[in-house]
C-alpha positions as CSV (number, residue, x, y, z in Angstrom):
1,M,46.9,-83.8,-34.3
2,P,43.9,-83.3,-31.9
3,N,43.8,-85.5,-28.8
4,K,41.1,-88.2,-29.4
5,Y,41.0,-88.7,-25.6
6,R,39.4,-85.8,-23.9
7,E,39.5,-85.6,-20.2
8,E,36.0,-86.9,-19.6
9,T,36.8,-90.1,-21.5
10,L,39.6,-90.9,-19.1
11,D,37.6,-90.6,-15.9
12,W,38.1,-94.3,-15.3
13,Q,41.8,-93.5,-14.4
14,Q,40.6,-91.9,-11.2
15,N,39.7,-95.5,-10.0
16,A,42.9,-97.2,-11.2
17,A,44.8,-99.3,-8.7
18,C,48.1,-97.8,-10.2
19,R,47.1,-94.2,-9.4
20,G,49.9,-92.5,-7.5
21,T,52.4,-95.3,-8.0
22,D,56.0,-94.8,-9.3
23,I,55.8,-94.7,-13.1
24,E,59.0,-96.7,-13.3
25,I,57.0,-99.8,-12.2
26,W,55.0,-99.6,-15.5
27,F,57.8,-98.9,-17.9
28,S,60.9,-100.8,-16.5
29,G,61.1,-104.5,-17.4
30,R,62.6,-105.4,-14.1
31,H,59.4,-104.2,-12.3
32,F,56.8,-105.7,-14.7
33,Q,55.8,-108.5,-12.3
34,R,55.0,-106.0,-9.6
35,A,53.0,-103.9,-12.2
36,K,51.0,-107.0,-13.2
37,E,50.3,-107.8,-9.5
38,I,48.8,-104.3,-9.1
39,C,46.8,-104.6,-12.3
40,S,45.4,-108.0,-11.3
41,G,42.9,-106.5,-8.8
42,C,42.3,-103.2,-10.6
43,P,38.6,-102.3,-11.0
44,V,39.4,-100.5,-14.4
45,K,41.7,-103.1,-15.9
46,R,39.5,-103.6,-19.0
47,Q,39.2,-99.9,-19.6
48,C,43.0,-99.5,-19.3
49,L,43.6,-102.3,-21.8
50,S,41.1,-101.0,-24.2
51,F,42.7,-97.5,-24.0
52,A,46.1,-98.9,-24.8
53,L,44.9,-101.0,-27.7
54,T,43.1,-98.1,-29.2
55,C,46.1,-95.8,-28.8
56,E,48.4,-98.5,-30.4
57,Q,45.9,-99.0,-33.2
58,N,45.8,-95.2,-33.8
59,H,49.6,-95.1,-33.8
60,Y,50.3,-93.2,-30.6
61,P,53.8,-94.6,-30.1
62,Y,54.1,-93.8,-26.4
63,H,51.7,-96.6,-25.6
64,R,53.8,-99.3,-27.4
65,W,55.7,-100.2,-24.3
66,G,55.0,-100.6,-20.6
67,I,52.2,-102.4,-18.8
68,Y,48.6,-101.5,-19.6
69,G,45.6,-103.5,-18.4
70,G,48.0,-106.1,-17.0
71,L,49.7,-106.9,-20.3
72,T,53.1,-106.0,-21.8
73,A,53.4,-104.5,-25.2
74,T,54.3,-107.9,-26.6
75,Q,51.2,-109.5,-25.0
76,R,49.0,-106.7,-26.3
77,A,50.4,-107.2,-29.8
78,A,49.7,-110.9,-29.6
79,L,46.2,-110.2,-28.4
80,T,45.6,-107.8,-31.3
81,R,46.9,-110.4,-33.8
82,R,44.6,-113.1,-32.3
83,T,41.6,-110.9,-32.6
84,T,42.2,-109.4,-36.0
85,E,43.7,-112.3,-38.0
86,P,41.4,-115.0,-39.3
87,R,42.0,-118.4,-37.7
88,R,43.3,-121.2,-39.8
89,G,40.3,-122.9,-41.5
90,D,38.0,-120.1,-40.5
91,K,37.0,-119.0,-44.0
92,R,33.6,-117.6,-44.9
93,E,32.8,-120.7,-47.0
94,D,33.6,-122.9,-44.0
95,R,31.3,-121.0,-41.7
96,A,28.4,-121.1,-44.3
97,A,28.5,-124.8,-44.6
C-alpha cells in the first residue's frame, strides 16, 4: 500500500513540541499526563490531531494508541463518534422546519 503521507505533507512535525522527546512518553499510559502537558502548548497540535484521525480513519493501526494532538486513542474515538454520528433529534426533517 503506498504511503498517503509523503514527506512534504509532514513538514509540520518539524515544529512539534514533542520533537526529540522519548517515545515512551507518547505510548505508555503511565506517562500520558506528561505527554498531554507537552501537547498543550504545541504550535502544531491541530495538525497532529488531524493526522492521527486521518490515519485511524484510513485504518493505519499504528495510530490507534498513544497520544496525538493531546488526546488518547479513546478520546480520539469519542471525538470521531461525536462528529460523525447524527445527534439525537437532529434529523433532516427537524432542520428543515
